N, C-alpha and C positions, 0 to 999 in steps of 0.2 A: 509610485506605488508597489510595493512589496509583491514578491511572486509568491501564491501561496500554492506549498507542496503537501499533498494529501498521501500519507503513508500511515501503516500499521504502527502505533507507539510500540517501542521495545525491540523493533526491529530494523535491521539492516535490509535485507531484501532485495526487490529490484529498486526499492526508493534509493539505494546508494548508488546506483550508477546516477541520477539525476543530481544527487546533492554534491556529489564529487565535481560535477562541473561547476555548480553554483558556487560551491567553494573557491576553487582554483579562481573564477572568475571576480570573486567577493562580491557577487551579487547579493541584493537585500532580498531575505526571503525568510518566511514564517512556517514553521512545521504544524500544520494547522493540528494534527492529533496529539501534538506532544501539547499543546497550549491549553490555558484556564477556560472550563466550561463558562465560568462567571461572565468572561469575555465572548463568548460567543463560538468557542473553539472547543478542542477537545475531540476524541472518539466519535462522539454522538454528532460532532457538528458534521464528520467525515460521512459519516453512514446515513443522515439525513440527506446529503447531496447526492449520496449514492442512491436512493431510495425514491430521490424527487421526483416529482409527476410535472414539475413548471420546467423541468430542463427539457429541450427540444430533442438532446439528444445524451443523456446523461452516460458517463463511464459505466463500464463491466465491474472493473475492480481497481484499487490501487495497483500503483501509482497513479495521479491525474497531478494536473498542474492548473491553476486558476492565474491567468495574466488579464487583468481587468475583465470585461466580458467576455473572453476566449477560455472555453475549457477544453484540456488538450488530454488524451489517455494513451496508456501503452508507452512504455519506456523509451523504445528507438524513435516513434513519433513526438514524443517529449523534447529528444535530445536535438530529434532533425528539427525541429521548431527554434529551439535555446541556442544552437550550436551557433549561429552568425550574429544572434543578439549577444553573445557573451564573447565574441572574438574566437569561438573554438571549434569553428568549421572550416574547411578549406575555401580559401577566395576563389578559387575555381569552381563555379558552378556544376559543371561534371561531376569534378572529384566531391561534391557533396552526396553525389547519388552514390557513389563508392562507398565513402564514409557510410551512408544509411546500410547499403549491403553488409559491410562488416558489422555493424550493430546489430543487425538481426541477424548475423550469424553467432554474435556473442548470445544473444536472444536463445538462439537453440541450445548452446552449451549450458547454460542457466537452467533450461526445461530439463535440459539431461541430467543436471548434477541433483536438481530437486527429485527425479525418479528414482535417484541412488535408492534413497532412504523411503519412497512412497512409490516402490514401482507396480503394485496392484490398484490402488483407491487413495485418493487426497482424502477421502471422509474417514478411513483409516488410521488407528495408532500405528506409531512406527512397531510397535510391538505386537501386531498383528499380521506383519508382513515382513517380519528380520530374516527368514530363509530367503524368501524371492529377493530380499532387499540385497542380502550377500551377494547372489547370483549377479544380479544388476550394476550392482557397484564393483565387483572384479572384473566382469566385463567392460566397465566403462573405464577403470583403472588401463585394461590390458589394451582395449580396441579404440576406445572413443576419445580420451585424452589426448594419445598418440597423434590420432587421425586429425583432430582439430587443431593440434599445437603446432606439428608439421606445417600445417595448412598457413597457420599466422606468421610463423616464422619465415615461409617461402612468400607471404605477401611484402613484409619488411624487406627481405633480401631484395626484390623485385620491385621494390619502390627506388625509382631510377631517381627521386628526390632528395632521399634521407635515407640512412640507413639506422637511424633512431626514431621514427615515426613509421604508422602503420599506413599513412593516407598523407601525400602532401609533403612538404617542408617545414613543418612546425606543430606544437602539440595541440592536437585536436580530441574532442569528446570521447573519440573511439579510444585513443591513448589512456585515456582516465578509465575508461569501462573495461580494459585490457587488464589495468593495475589490478581493478578490482574483483574480476574474473581469476587471475594467478594468484593474489593474496586469498581470496575464499577458497582456492583448491588446495594450499599450502596449509588452510586451517582443516578443513575436510580431511585430506588425503596427505598428512605428512610423510608419510613412509614412502608412498609412493611418487611425491615430488620431491623426495629428497635430494634427486640429482637433477634438477630442473634445468637449472644452469648450465651443465655440461650436455643437454640434449636440445636446448632453445636456446642460446647464449643472447640472442639479440632480444628476444621476450623478456629474458631473465633482466638484462640492462635495461630494457623500458620501464620494467616494473619498479628496479631500484631509483630510476631517473624521475619517475614521478612522485613517488614516496619521499625523495628529496627536495620536491619542489616548495619553496618557502609556505606557499598558501597551503598545499595540502599536508606540508609536515606539522603546520601549526593544525589543521585540522583533526589528524589523526591522533593528537595527543591532547586534545581537547574532551569534554563532558558531550558536544554535540557528536563525535563520532561514537557509537553504541558498538559494544563487544558482541563479537559471533557470539550464538548461542543455540543453544538444540532446539529451537524453535522455528530458524531461519530457513532460509535455502542451505547456504552453507554449513552442514552439520558435523562434526566429530564423532562418528560411532567407532571406537576401534576397532570392532568385528567386522566394519565393512571395508578397512585401510588393508594395503597389504603394498610389498614392494613392488614396482612396475617389473615386467619383465623384459 
């Protein structure tokens, strides 16, 4: 039976972190919101599930994943569930909690990325908060990117099992998510991340190694990989970007 992934059509968003794991493992999955409504799929089917009064605990928002009768929400939670099933979690059970902690920290960064272009209210258009967004984005570039990336670089450095992975001695879903985070930052803030590899060589090497993996490379050049756009989390507004200090 195929996994069913629910996320907004036309956007990478938080759903992309789940897609990368499914694609790396060559798992059988369906993008429900991208499907044909005549087949019971499409955005309407996703919204119907979100608003369902029959689910014991309906998800609050996408992404969420259905595996048989099990419905799982929240990106980090989905990956914590999928990791062992897809061979993308540490074999050591204790390290699985370490991986989950790292994934939750990545989620913190993603939230801050979103807030660079929507610092006042998610319900307002970007154009209604451009001045505040510029202040928020420049602080993110000067202070928050270095704080988070120095931390993740240190995590790899102190991983006694490997200097090529964040946790353990082989690829995990956290490495895939770090690729997506770095890739998104390069898109949103090309000037700020121009010298990323000089400051964070291990993270840059991890990003490039993930991109070169056969299944990921095939996915990145396929129609399934949606392009970044200014409706997603990682948005490129030139006025928000600047060279890092």
